[in-house]
N, CA, C and O atoms as a printed pandas DataFrame, in Angstrom:
     atom_number atom_name residue_name chain_id  residue_number  x_coord  y_coord  z_coord
0              1         N          MET        A               1  -27.508  -34.902  -22.569
1              2        CA          MET        A               1  -27.195  -33.823  -23.498
2              3         C          MET        A               1  -25.930  -33.107  -23.041
3              4         O          MET        A               1  -25.703  -32.906  -21.848
4              5         N          ASP        A               2  -25.119  -32.729  -24.012
5              6        CA          ASP        A               2  -23.942  -31.937  -23.661
6              7         C          ASP        A               2  -24.321  -30.452  -23.626
7              8         O          ASP        A               2  -25.445  -30.082  -23.965
8              9         N          LYS        A               3  -23.385  -29.620  -23.217
9             10        CA          LYS        A               3  -23.649  -28.190  -23.037
10            11         C          LYS        A               3  -24.142  -27.539  -24.331
11            12         O          LYS        A               3  -25.074  -26.736  -24.301
12            13         N          GLN        A               4  -23.528  -27.877  -25.460
13            14        CA          GLN        A               4  -23.930  -27.291  -26.740
14            15         C          GLN        A               4  -25.358  -27.688  -27.106
15            16         O          GLN        A               4  -26.118  -26.856  -27.601
16            17         N          GLN        A               5  -25.731  -28.932  -26.872
17            18        CA          GLN        A               5  -27.093  -29.388  -27.163
18            19         C          GLN        A               5  -28.108  -28.675  -26.275
19            20         O          GLN        A               5  -29.203  -28.339  -26.726
20            21         N          ILE        A               6  -27.751  -28.448  -25.030
21            22        CA          ILE        A               6  -28.644  -27.729  -24.115
22            23         C          ILE        A               6  -28.836  -26.295  -24.599
23            24         O          ILE        A               6  -29.960  -25.794  -24.631
24            25         N          ARG        A               7  -27.745  -25.637  -24.973
25            26        CA          ARG        A               7  -27.839  -24.258  -25.485
26            27         C          ARG        A               7  -28.730  -24.208  -26.724
27            28         O          ARG        A               7  -29.563  -23.311  -26.858
28            29         N          GLU        A               8  -28.553  -25.169  -27.625
29            30        CA          GLU        A               8  -29.349  -25.198  -28.846
30            31         C          GLU        A               8  -30.823  -25.425  -28.531
31            32         O          GLU        A               8  -31.688  -24.793  -29.138
32            33         N          THR        A               9  -31.114  -26.307  -27.602
33            34        CA          THR        A               9  -32.500  -26.582  -27.215
34            35         C          THR        A               9  -33.159  -25.325  -26.650
35            36         O          THR        A               9  -34.298  -25.008  -26.994
36            37         N          ILE        A              10  -32.447  -24.616  -25.791
37            38        CA          ILE        A              10  -32.986  -23.386  -25.205
38            39         C          ILE        A              10  -33.201  -22.330  -26.292
39            40         O          ILE        A              10  -34.240  -21.668  -26.314
40            41         N          ALA        A              11  -32.235  -22.169  -27.184
41            42        CA          ALA        A              11  -32.350  -21.176  -28.254
42            43         C          ALA        A              11  -33.508  -21.506  -29.190
43            44         O          ALA        A              11  -34.244  -20.610  -29.603
44            45         N          ARG        A              12  -33.674  -22.785  -29.527
45            46        CA          ARG        A              12  -34.803  -23.199  -30.381
46            47         C          ARG        A              12  -36.134  -22.853  -29.722
47            48         O          ARG        A              12  -37.049  -22.349  -30.375
48            49         N          ARG        A              13  -36.232  -23.126  -28.432
49            50        CA          ARG        A              13  -37.482  -22.852  -27.710
50            51         C          ARG        A              13  -37.750  -21.356  -27.640
51            52         O          ARG        A              13  -38.883  -20.918  -27.837
52            53         N          ALA        A              14  -36.719  -20.572  -27.361
53            54        CA          ALA        A              14  -36.878  -19.116  -27.303
54            55         C          ALA        A              14  -37.332  -18.569  -28.655
55            56         O          ALA        A              14  -38.172  -17.671  -28.710
56            57         N          ALA        A              15  -36.786  -19.102  -29.738
57            58        CA          ALA        A              15  -37.149  -18.638  -31.076
58            59         C          ALA        A              15  -38.625  -18.870  -31.371
59            60         O          ALA        A              15  -39.233  -18.104  -32.119
60            61         N          LEU        A              16  -39.202  -19.906  -30.799
61            62        CA          LEU        A              16  -40.627  -20.192  -31.014
62            63         C          LEU        A              16  -41.532  -19.145  -30.376
63            64         O          LEU        A              16  -42.706  -19.043  -30.735
64            65         N          GLU        A              17  -41.004  -18.368  -29.439
65            66        CA          GLU        A              17  -41.784  -17.326  -28.766
66            67         C          GLU        A              17  -41.863  -16.036  -29.583
67            68         O          GLU        A              17  -42.636  -15.140  -29.245
68            69         N          LEU        A              18  -41.088  -15.936  -30.634
69            70        CA          LEU        A              18  -41.032  -14.704  -31.413
70            71         C          LEU        A              18  -42.164  -14.640  -32.420
71            72         O          LEU        A              18  -42.557  -15.647  -33.009
72            73         N          ASN        A              19  -42.679  -13.433  -32.603
73            74        CA          ASN        A              19  -43.785  -13.201  -33.525
74            75         C          ASN        A              19  -43.345  -12.291  -34.661
75            76         O          ASN        A              19  -42.433  -11.478  -34.512
76            77         N          ASP        A              20  -44.006  -12.443  -35.788
77            78        CA          ASP        A              20  -43.734  -11.617  -36.949
78            79         C          ASP        A              20  -43.787  -10.137  -36.551
79            80         O          ASP        A              20  -44.753   -9.692  -35.932
80            81         N          GLY        A              21  -42.753   -9.386  -36.908
81            82        CA          GLY        A              21  -42.714   -7.956  -36.631
82            83         C          GLY        A              21  -42.122   -7.561  -35.294
83            84         O          GLY        A              21  -41.951   -6.370  -35.033
84            85         N          ASP        A              22  -41.800   -8.529  -34.432
85            86        CA          ASP        A              22  -41.222   -8.215  -33.122
86            87         C          ASP        A              22  -39.864   -7.528  -33.264
87            88         O          ASP        A              22  -39.089   -7.823  -34.173
88            89         N          LEU        A              23  -39.600   -6.598  -32.334
89            90        CA          LEU        A              23  -38.259   -6.054  -32.158
90            91         C          LEU        A              23  -37.631   -6.876  -31.051
91            92         O          LEU        A              23  -38.111   -6.861  -29.918
92            93         N          VAL        A              24  -36.568   -7.588  -31.364
93            94        CA          VAL        A              24  -35.972   -8.565  -30.455
94            95         C          VAL        A              24  -34.572   -8.117  -30.046
95            96         O          VAL        A              24  -33.694   -7.943  -30.892
96            97         N          ASN        A              25  -34.372   -7.933  -28.743
97            98        CA          ASN        A              25  -33.056   -7.579  -28.219
98            99         C          ASN        A              25  -32.238   -8.842  -28.020
99           100         O          ASN        A              25  -32.700   -9.806  -27.409
100          101         N          LEU        A              26  -31.032   -8.827  -28.534
101          102        CA          LEU        A              26  -30.118   -9.952  -28.350
102          103         C          LEU        A              26  -29.026   -9.538  -27.374
103          104         O          LEU        A              26  -28.128   -8.773  -27.725
104          105         N          GLY        A              27  -29.105  -10.039  -26.168
105          106        CA          GLY        A              27  -28.073   -9.764  -25.175
106          107         C          GLY        A              27  -26.835  -10.601  -25.455
107          108         O          GLY        A              27  -26.733  -11.261  -26.490
108          109         N          ILE        A              28  -25.914  -10.564  -24.532
109          110        CA          ILE        A              28  -24.661  -11.309  -24.664
110          111         C          ILE        A              28  -24.900  -12.786  -24.352
111          112         O          ILE        A              28  -25.719  -13.113  -23.493
112          113         N          GLY        A              29  -24.200  -13.668  -25.036
113          114        CA          GLY        A              29  -24.260  -15.095  -24.737
114          115         C          GLY        A              29  -25.327  -15.820  -25.529
115          116         O          GLY        A              29  -25.463  -15.626  -26.737
116          117         N          LEU        A              30  -26.074  -16.648  -24.845
117          118        CA          LEU        A              30  -27.076  -17.508  -25.476
118          119         C          LEU        A              30  -28.047  -16.762  -26.395
119          120         O          LEU        A              30  -28.373  -17.287  -27.460
120          121         N          PRO        A              31  -28.523  -15.568  -26.041
121          122        CA          PRO        A              31  -29.458  -14.885  -26.941
122          123         C          PRO        A              31  -28.921  -14.668  -28.352
123          124         O          PRO        A              31  -29.705  -14.585  -29.297
124          125         N          THR        A              32  -27.613  -14.577  -28.515
125          126        CA          THR        A              32  -27.062  -14.352  -29.851
126          127         C          THR        A              32  -27.220  -15.565  -30.766
127          128         O          THR        A              32  -27.026  -15.459  -31.976
128          129         N          VAL        A              33  -27.571  -16.710  -30.194
129          130        CA          VAL        A              33  -27.763  -17.936  -30.975
130          131         C          VAL        A              33  -29.207  -18.052  -31.476
131          132         O          VAL        A              33  -29.465  -18.746  -32.460
132          133         N          VAL        A              34  -30.137  -17.385  -30.815
133          134        CA          VAL        A              34  -31.567  -17.515  -31.120
134          135         C          VAL        A              34  -31.898  -17.259  -32.593
135          136         O          VAL        A              34  -32.699  -18.007  -33.153
136          137         N          PRO        A              35  -31.325  -16.242  -33.252
137          138        CA          PRO        A              35  -31.699  -15.997  -34.653
138          139         C          PRO        A              35  -31.495  -17.182  -35.586
139          140         O          PRO        A              35  -32.178  -17.285  -36.605
140          141         N          GLU        A              36  -30.576  -18.072  -35.260
141          142        CA          GLU        A              36  -30.352  -19.251  -36.100
142          143         C          GLU        A              36  -31.577  -20.162  -36.153
143          144         O          GLU        A              36  -31.695  -20.995  -37.052
144          145         N          PHE        A              37  -32.492  -20.003  -35.189
145          146        CA          PHE        A              37  -33.622  -20.921  -35.067
146          147         C          PHE        A              37  -34.979  -20.246  -35.247
147          148         O          PHE        A              37  -36.009  -20.860  -34.968
148          149         N          ILE        A              38  -34.998  -18.996  -35.709
149          150        CA          ILE        A              38  -36.276  -18.326  -35.950
150          151         C          ILE        A              38  -36.976  -19.059  -37.089
151          152         O          ILE        A              38  -36.388  -19.265  -38.151
152          153         N          PRO        A              39  -38.237  -19.455  -36.871
153          154        CA          PRO        A              39  -38.951  -20.213  -37.903
154          155         C          PRO        A              39  -39.085  -19.428  -39.213
155          156         O          PRO        A              39  -39.224  -18.204  -39.205
156          157         N          LYS        A              40  -39.043  -20.141  -40.320
157          158        CA          LYS        A              40  -39.254  -19.514  -41.623
158          159         C          LYS        A              40  -40.623  -18.842  -41.621
159          160         O          LYS        A              40  -41.589  -19.380  -41.079
160          161         N          GLY        A              41  -40.696  -17.676  -42.225
161          162        CA          GLY        A              41  -41.946  -16.933  -42.286
162          163         C          GLY        A              41  -42.154  -15.980  -41.122
163          164         O          GLY        A              41  -43.066  -15.154  -41.154
164          165         N          VAL        A              42  -41.320  -16.084  -40.093
165          166        CA          VAL        A              42  -41.384  -15.146  -38.972
166          167         C          VAL        A              42  -40.266  -14.134  -39.187
167          168         O          VAL        A              42  -39.084  -14.467  -39.110
168          169         N          ASN        A              43  -40.660  -12.901  -39.456
169          170        CA          ASN        A              43  -39.692  -11.840  -39.723
170          171         C          ASN        A              43  -39.634  -10.901  -38.532
171          172         O          ASN        A              43  -40.617  -10.233  -38.209
172          173         N          VAL        A              44  -38.491  -10.854  -37.887
173          174        CA          VAL        A              44  -38.302   -9.998  -36.722
174          175         C          VAL        A              44  -37.192   -8.996  -37.018
175          176         O          VAL        A              44  -36.410   -9.172  -37.952
176          177         N          ILE        A              45  -37.137   -7.949  -36.211
177          178        CA          ILE        A              45  -36.076   -6.955  -36.293
178          179         C          ILE        A              45  -35.170   -7.209  -35.100
179          180         O          ILE        A              45  -35.628   -7.205  -33.957
180          181         N          LEU        A              46  -33.900   -7.429  -35.356
181          182        CA          LEU        A              46  -32.962   -7.785  -34.299
182          183         C          LEU        A              46  -32.159   -6.573  -33.842
183          184         O          LEU        A              46  -31.635   -5.811  -34.655
184          185         N          GLN        A              47  -32.073   -6.412  -32.521
185          186        CA          GLN        A              47  -31.306   -5.332  -31.906
186          187         C          GLN        A              47  -30.166   -5.925  -31.093
187          188         O          GLN        A              47  -30.333   -6.951  -30.432
188          189         N          SER        A              48  -29.022   -5.284  -31.144
189          190        CA          SER        A              48  -27.901   -5.644  -30.283
190          191         C          SER        A              48  -27.698   -4.508  -29.290
191          192         O          SER        A              48  -27.781   -3.335  -29.654
192          193         N          GLU        A              49  -27.434   -4.858  -28.040
193          194        CA          GLU        A              49  -27.339   -3.864  -26.975
194          195         C          GLU        A              49  -26.255   -2.818  -27.202
195          196         O          GLU        A              49  -26.315   -1.733  -26.625
196          197         N          ASN        A              50  -25.278   -3.126  -28.023
197          198        CA          ASN        A              50  -24.207   -2.161  -28.248
198          199         C          ASN        A              50  -24.579   -1.087  -29.258
199          200         O          ASN        A              50  -23.738   -0.260  -29.612
200          201         N          GLY        A              51  -25.833   -1.081  -29.734
201          202        CA          GLY        A              51  -26.308    0.019  -30.559
202          203         C          GLY        A              51  -26.561   -0.287  -32.014
203          204         O          GLY        A              51  -26.224    0.512  -32.888
204          205         N          LEU        A              52  -27.150   -1.432  -32.284
205          206        CA          LEU        A              52  -27.500   -1.797  -33.656
206          207         C          LEU        A              52  -28.948   -2.268  -33.711
207          208         O          LEU        A              52  -29.380   -3.052  -32.866
208          209         N          ILE        A              53  -29.686   -1.800  -34.687
209          210        CA          ILE        A              53  -31.005   -2.359  -34.991
210          211         C          ILE        A              53  -30.978   -2.716  -36.470
211          212         O          ILE        A              53  -30.589   -1.909  -37.314
212          213         N          GLY        A              54  -31.396   -3.928  -36.763
213          214        CA          GLY        A              54  -31.402   -4.403  -38.138
214          215         C          GLY        A              54  -30.267   -5.366  -38.420
215          216         O          GLY        A              54  -29.658   -5.336  -39.489
216          217         N          LEU        A              55  -29.990   -6.227  -37.440
217          218        CA          LEU        A              55  -28.944   -7.228  -37.639
218          219         C          LEU        A              55  -29.375   -8.231  -38.696
219          220         O          LEU        A              55  -30.535   -8.641  -38.749
220          221         N          GLY        A              56  -28.431   -8.615  -39.529
221          222        CA          GLY        A              56  -28.676   -9.634  -40.531
222          223         C          GLY        A              56  -28.042  -10.943  -40.109
223          224         O          GLY        A              56  -27.675  -11.114  -38.947
224          225         N          PRO        A              57  -27.911  -11.864  -41.043
225          226        CA          PRO        A              57  -27.318  -13.164  -40.723
226          227         C          PRO        A              57  -25.832  -13.049  -40.379
227          228         O          PRO        A              57  -25.171  -12.071  -40.729
228          229         N          THR        A              58  -25.332  -14.053  -39.697
229          230        CA          THR        A              58  -23.905  -14.112  -39.388
230          231         C          THR        A              58  -23.133  -14.165  -40.701
231          232         O          THR        A              58  -23.441  -14.987  -41.565
232          233         N          PRO        A              59  -22.141  -13.304  -40.861
233          234        CA          PRO        A              59  -21.398  -13.314  -42.126
234          235         C          PRO        A              59  -20.593  -14.603  -42.309
235          236         O          PRO        A              59  -20.128  -15.211  -41.345
236          237         N          ALA        A              60  -20.446  -14.990  -43.552
237          238        CA          ALA        A              60  -19.650  -16.178  -43.875
238          239         C          ALA        A              60  -18.188  -15.921  -43.516
239          240         O          ALA        A              60  -17.729  -14.778  -43.543
240          241         N          PRO        A              61  -17.459  -16.986  -43.181
241          242        CA          PRO        A              61  -16.028  -16.818  -42.895
242          243         C          PRO        A              61  -15.327  -16.090  -44.042
243          244         O          PRO        A              61  -15.506  -16.423  -45.214
244          245         N          GLY        A              62  -14.532  -15.095  -43.678
245          246        CA          GLY        A              62  -13.835  -14.296  -44.672
246          247         C          GLY        A              62  -14.612  -13.081  -45.146
247          248         O          GLY        A              62  -14.055  -12.212  -45.817
248          249         N          LYS        A              63  -15.893  -13.009  -44.807
249          250        CA          LYS        A              63  -16.753  -11.893  -45.217
250          251         C          LYS        A              63  -17.074  -10.964  -44.047
251          252         O          LYS        A              63  -17.881  -10.046  -44.191
252          253         N          GLU        A              64  -16.448  -11.195  -42.891
253          254        CA          GLU        A              64  -16.724  -10.398  -41.702
254          255         C          GLU        A              64  -16.216   -8.968  -41.873
255          256         O          GLU        A              64  -15.191   -8.730  -42.513
256          257         N          ASP        A              65  -16.948   -8.027  -41.293
257          258        CA          ASP        A              65  -16.511   -6.633  -41.230
258          259         C          ASP        A              65  -16.027   -6.407  -39.805
259          260         O          ASP        A              65  -16.823   -6.480  -38.869
260          261         N          LYS        A              66  -14.744   -6.136  -39.623
261          262        CA          LYS        A              66  -14.181   -6.003  -38.277
262          263         C          LYS        A              66  -14.812   -4.863  -37.488
263          264         O          LYS        A              66  -14.636   -4.785  -36.272
264          265         N          ASN        A              67  -15.543   -3.980  -38.159
265          266        CA          ASN        A              67  -16.195   -2.858  -37.487
266          267         C          ASN        A              67  -17.630   -3.157  -37.069
267          268         O          ASN        A              67  -18.282   -2.310  -36.458
268          269         N          LEU        A              68  -18.130   -4.341  -37.385
269          270        CA          LEU        A              68  -19.506   -4.704  -37.035
270          271         C          LEU        A              68  -19.504   -5.918  -36.122
271          272         O          LEU        A              68  -19.139   -7.017  -36.539
272          273         N          SER        A              69  -19.913   -5.714  -34.878
273          274        CA          SER        A              69  -19.995   -6.837  -33.942
274          275         C          SER        A              69  -21.199   -6.657  -33.038
275          276         O          SER        A              69  -21.684   -5.544  -32.838
276          277         N          ASN        A              70  -21.672   -7.768  -32.494
277          278        CA          ASN        A              70  -22.767   -7.710  -31.533
278          279         C          ASN        A              70  -22.203   -7.390  -30.150
279          280         O          ASN        A              70  -20.998   -7.193  -29.996
280          281         N          ALA        A              71  -23.071   -7.341  -29.156
281          282        CA          ALA        A              71  -22.654   -6.968  -27.803
282          283         C          ALA        A              71  -21.637   -7.943  -27.217
283          284         O          ALA        A              71  -20.866   -7.577  -26.329
284          285         N          GLY        A              72  -21.632   -9.173  -27.706
285          286        CA          GLY        A              72  -20.676  -10.165  -27.222
286          287         C          GLY        A              72  -19.385  -10.204  -28.015
287          288         O          GLY        A              72  -18.489  -10.987  -27.700
288          289         N          GLY        A              73  -19.274   -9.368  -29.044
289          290        CA          GLY        A              73  -18.062   -9.314  -29.843
290          291         C          GLY        A              73  -18.079  -10.192  -31.076
291          292         O          GLY        A              73  -17.091  -10.246  -31.807
292          293         N          GLY        A              74  -19.201  -10.892  -31.326
293          294        CA          GLY        A              74  -19.305  -11.734  -32.514
294          295         C          GLY        A              74  -19.613  -10.908  -33.753
295          296         O          GLY        A              74  -20.315   -9.900  -33.673
296          297         N          PHE        A              75  -19.094  -11.329  -34.888
297          298        CA          PHE        A              75  -19.343  -10.611  -36.134
298          299         C          PHE        A              75  -20.805  -10.703  -36.539
299          300         O          PHE        A              75  -21.449  -11.737  -36.360
300          301         N          VAL        A              76  -21.324   -9.602  -37.089
301          302        CA          VAL        A              76  -22.703   -9.542  -37.563
302          303         C          VAL        A              76  -22.729   -8.858  -38.921
303          304         O          VAL        A              76  -21.734   -8.289  -39.369
304          305         N          SER        A              77  -23.875   -8.926  -39.556
305          306        CA          SER        A              77  -24.121   -8.145  -40.763
306          307         C          SER        A              77  -25.340   -7.274  -40.482
307          308         O          SER        A              77  -26.040   -7.472  -39.488
308          309         N          LEU        A              78  -25.584   -6.321  -41.355
309          310        CA          LEU        A              78  -26.736   -5.436  -41.206
310          311         C          LEU        A              78  -27.660   -5.592  -42.402
311          312         O          LEU        A              78  -27.211   -5.852  -43.519
312          313         N          THR        A              79  -28.947   -5.432  -42.158
313          314        CA          THR        A              79  -29.938   -5.476  -43.225
314          315         C          THR        A              79  -30.122   -4.066  -43.788
315          316         O          THR        A              79  -29.683   -3.089  -43.181
316          317         N          ALA        A              80  -30.765   -3.964  -44.939
317          318        CA          ALA        A              80  -31.075   -2.650  -45.510
318          319         C          ALA        A              80  -31.926   -1.869  -44.510
319          320         O          ALA        A              80  -32.885   -2.404  -43.954
320          321         N          GLY        A              81  -31.578   -0.622  -44.286
321          322        CA          GLY        A              81  -32.326    0.219  -43.355
322          323         C          GLY        A              81  -31.881    0.101  -41.912
323          324         O          GLY        A              81  -32.508    0.686  -41.028
324          325         N          ALA        A              82  -30.818   -0.639  -41.649
325          326        CA          ALA        A              82  -30.325   -0.808  -40.278
326          327         C          ALA        A              82  -29.860    0.533  -39.718
327          328         O          ALA        A              82  -29.537    1.462  -40.459
328          329         N          SER        A              83  -29.837    0.604  -38.387
329          330        CA          SER        A              83  -29.389    1.818  -37.700
330          331         C          SER        A              83  -28.300    1.479  -36.696
331          332         O          SER        A              83  -28.321    0.420  -36.070
332          333         N          CYS        A              84  -27.352    2.389  -36.553
333          334        CA          CYS        A              84  -26.282    2.261  -35.563
334          335         C          CYS        A              84  -26.327    3.501  -34.677
335          336         O          CYS        A              84  -26.479    4.619  -35.170
336          337         N          PHE        A              85  -26.193    3.300  -33.368
337          338        CA          PHE        A              85  -26.290    4.401  -32.420
338          339         C          PHE        A              85  -25.545    4.034  -31.156
339          340         O          PHE        A              85  -25.049    2.914  -31.032
340          341         N          ASP        A              86  -25.459    4.967  -30.210
341          342        CA          ASP        A              86  -24.694    4.715  -28.991
342          343         C          ASP        A              86  -25.464    3.813  -28.020
343          344         O          ASP        A              86  -26.669    3.605  -28.164
344          345         N          THR        A              87  -24.744    3.288  -27.039
345          346        CA          THR        A              87  -25.371    2.363  -26.085
346          347         C          THR        A              87  -26.398    3.052  -25.205
347          348         O          THR        A              87  -27.350    2.411  -24.761
348          349         N          ALA        A              88  -26.230    4.343  -24.941
349          350        CA          ALA        A              88  -27.232    5.059  -24.142
350          351         C          ALA        A              88  -28.582    5.034  -24.858
351          352         O          ALA        A              88  -29.616    4.807  -24.229
352          353         N          THR        A              89  -28.573    5.264  -26.160
353          354        CA          THR        A              89  -29.807    5.197  -26.939
354          355         C          THR        A              89  -30.347    3.774  -26.951
355          356         O          THR        A              89  -31.551    3.561  -26.809
356          357         N          SER        A              90  -29.462    2.805  -27.118
357          358        CA          SER        A              90  -29.877    1.403  -27.151
358          359         C          SER        A              90  -30.599    1.005  -25.869
359          360         O          SER        A              90  -31.671    0.400  -25.914
360          361         N          PHE        A              91  -30.008    1.347  -24.729
361          362        CA          PHE        A              91  -30.647    0.986  -23.463
362          363         C          PHE        A              91  -31.876    1.843  -23.192
363          364         O          PHE        A              91  -32.771    1.414  -22.464
364          365         N          GLY        A              92  -31.942    3.044  -23.759
365          366        CA          GLY        A              92  -33.160    3.844  -23.676
366          367         C          GLY        A              92  -34.310    3.160  -24.401
367          368         O          GLY        A              92  -35.449    3.189  -23.934
368          369         N          ILE        A              93  -34.017    2.549  -25.533
369          370        CA          ILE        A              93  -35.029    1.787  -26.279
370          371         C          ILE        A              93  -35.512    0.613  -25.435
371          372         O          ILE        A              93  -36.711    0.341  -25.363
372          373         N          ILE        A              94  -34.578   -0.072  -24.804
373          374        CA          ILE        A              94  -34.927   -1.233  -23.974
374          375         C          ILE        A              94  -35.735   -0.789  -22.760
375          376         O          ILE        A              94  -36.822   -1.311  -22.512
376          377         N          ARG        A              95  -35.211    0.171  -22.003
377          378        CA          ARG        A              95  -35.901    0.641  -20.788
378          379         C          ARG        A              95  -37.230    1.303  -21.101
379          380         O          ARG        A              95  -38.153    1.275  -20.287
380          381         N          GLY        A              96  -37.326    1.902  -22.287
381          382        CA          GLY        A              96  -38.552    2.588  -22.679
382          383         C          GLY        A              96  -39.680    1.652  -23.070
383          384         O          GLY        A              96  -40.781    2.105  -23.382
384          385         N          GLY        A              97  -39.420    0.354  -23.058
385          386        CA          GLY        A              97  -40.468   -0.615  -23.371
386          387         C          GLY        A              97  -40.736   -0.782  -24.852
387          388         O          GLY        A              97  -41.818   -1.222  -25.240
388          389         N          HIS        A              98  -39.767   -0.437  -25.685
389          390        CA          HIS        A              98  -39.971   -0.512  -27.132
390          391         C          HIS        A              98  -39.541   -1.845  -27.736
391          392         O          HIS        A              98  -39.635   -2.044  -28.947
392          393         N          VAL        A              99  -39.073   -2.750  -26.894
393          394        CA          VAL        A              99  -38.613   -4.060  -27.349
394          395         C          VAL        A              99  -39.691   -5.094  -27.033
395          396         O          VAL        A              99  -40.262   -5.090  -25.943
396          397         N          ASP        A             100  -39.965   -5.974  -27.988
397          398        CA          ASP        A             100  -40.994   -7.004  -27.788
398          399         C          ASP        A             100  -40.458   -8.241  -27.087
399          400         O          ASP        A             100  -41.186   -8.899  -26.343
400          401         N          ALA        A             101  -39.214   -8.556  -27.314
401          402        CA          ALA        A             101  -38.630   -9.759  -26.686
402          403         C          ALA        A             101  -37.156   -9.554  -26.448
403          404         O          ALA        A             101  -36.484  -10.446  -25.930
């Protein structure tokens, strides 16, 4: 397997650990790939460490908002009801045990 196949295999496996309703923190790097492999019917709430809850799908090329990025700098979209806040609050949520995965 090449590096990309290994990353995909790990992300697919991690996605299988997610449960309906989980609040899932996406750190920098490989975790940002996991949402691509969340099984249909499993609805999770995605958090980015830079202060976003309610991440949506990766925007299509040309539809990116330069003001919306994940902790790794990749473009993201937001779902209805999403929240944006500072990193201190974001890490408070993580340290406070409010994240499921």
